C-alpha positions as a Markdown table, in Angstrom:
| # | Residue | x | y | z |
|---|---|---|---|---|
| 1 | Met | 0.3 | 0.0 | 0.1 |
| 2 | Gly | 3.0 | 2.3 | 1.0 |
| 3 | Lys | 4.3 | 1.4 | -2.3 |
| 4 | Thr | 1.4 | 2.3 | -4.5 |
| 5 | Thr | 0.8 | 5.9 | -3.0 |
| 6 | Ser | 4.4 | 6.4 | -3.2 |
| 7 | Trp | 4.8 | 5.6 | -7.1 |
| 8 | Leu | 1.2 | 7.7 | -7.6 |
| 9 | Val | 2.5 | 10.5 | -5.8 |
| 10 | Leu | 6.0 | 9.8 | -8.1 |
| 11 | Val | 3.7 | 9.9 | -11.1 |
| 12 | Ala | 1.4 | 13.0 | -10.0 |
| 13 | Leu | 5.1 | 15.2 | -9.6 |
| 14 | Ala | 5.9 | 14.1 | -12.7 |
| 15 | Leu | 3.0 | 15.1 | -14.1 |
| 16 | Val | 2.2 | 18.5 | -12.6 |
| 17 | Pro | 4.7 | 20.2 | -15.0 |
| 18 | Thr | 3.4 | 18.4 | -17.9 |
| 19 | Gly | 0.1 | 19.7 | -16.9 |
| 20 | Val | 0.5 | 23.5 | -16.3 |
| 21 | Arg | 2.4 | 23.5 | -20.3 |
| 22 | Gly | -0.4 | 21.3 | -21.7 |
| 23 | Gln | -3.0 | 24.4 | -20.4 |
| 24 | Ser | -1.0 | 27.2 | -21.3 |
| 25 | Ala | -0.5 | 25.5 | -24.9 |
| 26 | Ala | -4.3 | 24.7 | -25.1 |
| 27 | Ala | -4.9 | 28.8 | -24.1 |
| 28 | Gly | -2.8 | 30.1 | -26.7 |
| 29 | His | -4.3 | 28.3 | -29.8 |
| 30 | Gly | -7.6 | 27.6 | -31.3 |
| 31 | Glu | -7.0 | 23.5 | -31.6 |
| 32 | Pro | -8.2 | 22.6 | -28.3 |
| 33 | Arg | -8.8 | 19.3 | -29.7 |
| 34 | Asp | -4.2 | 19.1 | -30.6 |
| 35 | Ala | -3.6 | 20.3 | -27.3 |
| 36 | Val | -4.9 | 17.5 | -25.4 |
| 37 | Ala | -3.8 | 15.2 | -27.9 |
| 38 | Ala | -0.3 | 16.0 | -27.6 |
| 39 | Glu | -0.8 | 16.2 | -23.3 |
| 40 | Ile | -2.2 | 12.9 | -24.0 |
| 41 | Ala | 0.7 | 11.5 | -26.1 |
| 42 | Leu | 3.5 | 13.4 | -23.3 |
| 43 | Leu | 1.4 | 11.6 | -20.5 |
| 44 | Arg | 1.5 | 8.3 | -22.3 |
| 45 | Arg | 5.2 | 8.6 | -22.3 |
| 46 | Thr | 5.7 | 9.7 | -19.5 |
| 47 | Val | 3.8 | 6.6 | -17.7 |
| 48 | Glu | 5.7 | 4.6 | -19.8 |
| 49 | Arg | 9.0 | 6.0 | -18.9 |
| 50 | Leu | 7.8 | 5.8 | -15.0 |
| 51 | Ala | 6.9 | 2.4 | -15.3 |
| 52 | Ala | 10.3 | 1.2 | -16.7 |
| 53 | Val | 12.3 | 3.1 | -13.9 |
| 54 | Ala | 10.3 | 1.1 | -11.4 |
| 55 | Val | 11.1 | -1.8 | -12.9 |
| 56 | Arg | 14.5 | -0.9 | -12.9 |
| 57 | Ser | 14.5 | 0.4 | -9.5 |
| 58 | Gln | 12.9 | -2.9 | -8.1 |
| 59 | Val | 15.3 | -5.2 | -10.0 |
| 60 | Leu | 18.4 | -2.9 | -8.5 |
| 61 | Ala | 17.1 | -2.6 | -5.1 |
| 62 | Ala | 16.7 | -6.3 | -5.0 |
| 63 | Arg | 20.4 | -6.9 | -6.3 |
| 64 | Leu | 21.8 | -4.2 | -4.0 |
| 65 | Ala | 20.2 | -6.0 | -0.9 |
| 66 | Ala | 21.8 | -9.4 | -2.1 |
| 67 | Gln | 24.9 | -7.9 | -2.7 |
| 68 | Gln | 25.2 | -6.5 | 0.5 |
| 69 | Gln | 24.1 | -9.7 | 2.1 |
| 70 | Arg | 27.2 | -11.1 | 0.0 |
| 71 | Val | 29.6 | -8.5 | 1.5 |
| 72 | Leu | 28.3 | -9.0 | 5.4 |
| 73 | Trp | 29.0 | -13.1 | 4.4 |
| 74 | Glu | 32.2 | -12.2 | 3.7 |
| 75 | Gln | 33.2 | -10.2 | 6.5 |
| 76 | Asp | 32.2 | -12.6 | 8.7 |
| 77 | Ala | 34.5 | -15.1 | 6.9 |
| 78 | Ile | 36.9 | -13.1 | 7.3 |
| 79 | Ala | 36.5 | -12.2 | 11.0 |
| 80 | Arg | 36.1 | -16.4 | 11.4 |
| 81 | Ala | 39.6 | -16.8 | 9.3 |
| 82 | Glu | 41.4 | -14.8 | 11.6 |
| 83 | Glu | 39.9 | -16.3 | 14.8 |
| 84 | Ala | 40.8 | -19.9 | 13.2 |
| 85 | Ile | 44.4 | -18.0 | 12.2 |
| 86 | Ala | 44.8 | -16.9 | 15.7 |
| 87 | Ala | 44.0 | -19.9 | 17.5 |
| 88 | Ala | 46.2 | -22.2 | 15.8 |
| 89 | Ala | 49.3 | -20.1 | 16.0 |
| 90 | Arg | 48.8 | -20.1 | 20.1 |
| 91 | Arg | 48.2 | -24.4 | 19.5 |
| 92 | Gln | 51.5 | -23.8 | 17.6 |
| 93 | Glu | 52.9 | -21.8 | 20.2 |
| 94 | Arg | 52.1 | -24.4 | 22.8 |
| 95 | Thr | 53.7 | -26.9 | 20.6 |
| 96 | Arg | 57.0 | -25.2 | 20.3 |
| 97 | Ala | 57.2 | -24.5 | 24.0 |
| 98 | Thr | 56.6 | -28.4 | 24.9 |
| 99 | Leu | 58.7 | -29.5 | 22.0 |
| 100 | Asp | 62.0 | -27.3 | 23.1 |
| 101 | Arg | 60.9 | -28.3 | 27.0 |
| 102 | Ser | 61.5 | -32.0 | 25.6 |
| 103 | Asn | 64.4 | -31.4 | 24.3 |
| 104 | Arg | 66.2 | -30.0 | 26.7 |
| 105 | Ala | 65.0 | -32.7 | 28.9 |
| 106 | Leu | 66.7 | -35.1 | 26.6 |
| 107 | Ala | 70.0 | -33.9 | 26.7 |
| 108 | Asn | 69.4 | -34.4 | 30.6 |
| 109 | Val | 68.1 | -37.8 | 30.7 |
| 110 | Val | 69.9 | -40.9 | 30.6 |
| 111 | Glu | 69.4 | -43.8 | 27.7 |
| 112 | Glu | 66.3 | -45.7 | 28.7 |
| 113 | Pro | 63.7 | -42.8 | 29.2 |
| 114 | Arg | 65.7 | -41.2 | 26.2 |
| 115 | Ser | 64.2 | -43.4 | 23.5 |
| 116 | Glu | 60.7 | -42.3 | 24.9 |
| 117 | Leu | 61.4 | -38.5 | 24.9 |
| 118 | Arg | 62.7 | -39.3 | 21.5 |
| 119 | Arg | 59.1 | -40.6 | 20.2 |
| 120 | Glu | 57.6 | -37.5 | 22.3 |
| 121 | Val | 60.1 | -35.1 | 20.3 |
| 122 | Glu | 59.0 | -36.8 | 17.4 |
| 123 | Asn | 55.5 | -36.8 | 18.0 |
| 124 | Leu | 55.6 | -32.9 | 18.5 |
| 125 | Lys | 58.2 | -32.1 | 15.5 |
| 126 | Ala | 54.9 | -34.2 | 13.7 |
| 127 | Asp | 52.4 | -31.8 | 15.3 |
| 128 | Leu | 54.2 | -28.7 | 14.2 |
| 129 | Asp | 54.5 | -29.5 | 10.5 |
| 130 | Asp | 50.6 | -30.1 | 10.8 |
| 131 | Gln | 50.0 | -26.7 | 12.4 |
| 132 | Asp | 52.3 | -25.3 | 9.5 |
| 133 | Arg | 50.4 | -27.0 | 7.3 |
| 134 | Glu | 46.9 | -25.7 | 9.2 |
| 135 | Leu | 48.1 | -22.0 | 9.3 |
| 136 | Ala | 49.3 | -21.9 | 5.4 |
| 137 | Ser | 45.8 | -23.3 | 4.9 |
| 138 | Leu | 44.0 | -21.0 | 6.8 |
| 139 | Arg | 45.9 | -17.6 | 5.7 |
| 140 | Thr | 45.2 | -18.8 | 2.3 |
| 141 | Arg | 41.1 | -19.2 | 3.0 |
| 142 | Leu | 41.8 | -15.6 | 4.8 |
| 143 | Ser | 43.4 | -14.1 | 1.6 |
| 144 | Gln | 40.8 | -15.6 | -0.2 |
| 145 | Ala | 37.7 | -14.6 | 1.6 |
| 146 | Glu | 39.3 | -10.7 | 1.7 |
| 147 | Gln | 39.6 | -10.6 | -2.2 |
| 148 | Ser | 36.1 | -12.0 | -2.2 |
| 149 | Leu | 34.9 | -9.2 | 0.2 |
| 150 | Arg | 36.8 | -6.5 | -2.1 |
| 151 | Ser | 35.3 | -8.0 | -5.3 |
| 152 | Asp | 31.8 | -7.9 | -3.7 |
| 153 | Gln | 32.1 | -4.7 | -2.1 |
| 154 | Arg | 33.1 | -3.1 | -5.5 |
| 155 | Ser | 30.0 | -5.1 | -7.1 |
| 156 | Tyr | 27.7 | -3.4 | -4.5 |
| 157 | Thr | 29.0 | 0.3 | -4.9 |
| 158 | Asp | 28.4 | -0.3 | -8.8 |
| 159 | Leu | 25.1 | -1.5 | -8.1 |
| 160 | Asp | 24.3 | 1.6 | -5.4 |
| 161 | Ala | 25.6 | 4.1 | -8.0 |
| 162 | Ala | 23.4 | 2.6 | -10.7 |
| 163 | Leu | 20.1 | 2.9 | -7.9 |
| 164 | Asn | 21.5 | 6.5 | -7.7 |
| 165 | Ala | 21.7 | 7.2 | -11.2 |
| 166 | Leu | 18.2 | 5.8 | -11.8 |
| 167 | Val | 17.1 | 7.7 | -8.5 |
| 168 | Ser | 18.3 | 11.2 | -10.6 |
| 169 | Glu | 16.5 | 10.0 | -13.6 |
| 170 | Val | 13.5 | 9.8 | -12.0 |
| 171 | Glu | 14.0 | 13.3 | -10.5 |
| 172 | Arg | 14.9 | 15.0 | -13.6 |
| 173 | Pro | 12.1 | 16.8 | -15.2 |
| 174 | Asn | 10.4 | 15.2 | -18.4 |
| 175 | Arg | 11.9 | 16.4 | -21.8 |
């Protein structure tokens, strides 16, 4: 209901200057029928133009809303990737500290427990390798998310500019 009223007001505002011109033209000529016919033709063109603009504006508004959702989703993906990187980095630091402690302990231990500590050290090194791969993967994912966000933000800006141009076109007086 509100949209219909808005469109009717917009159509009425677009037609007011046209009506004034038509009345003055009719008053200046002896042919009121020709003036009415010209006015009807002008009104028809105006209504057709406004109908096309209405459809375009609805499509642009829908695309703008969808693009805004994509931008928000990409921002959320970046935040999740950054959190995952921070958590993986903390795990890696703990593993490095444990590895360092194990290496120091290994240097001071006699032969029998030494083999057990060597296995632990090897396991910790394997964990570090896994964590290095995980961090690399997470950083790649973050980079891709940031690139996707930039692309979606450019699309959002383009759609917003198109919608603003359409609004300007609607606000221009009839030609």
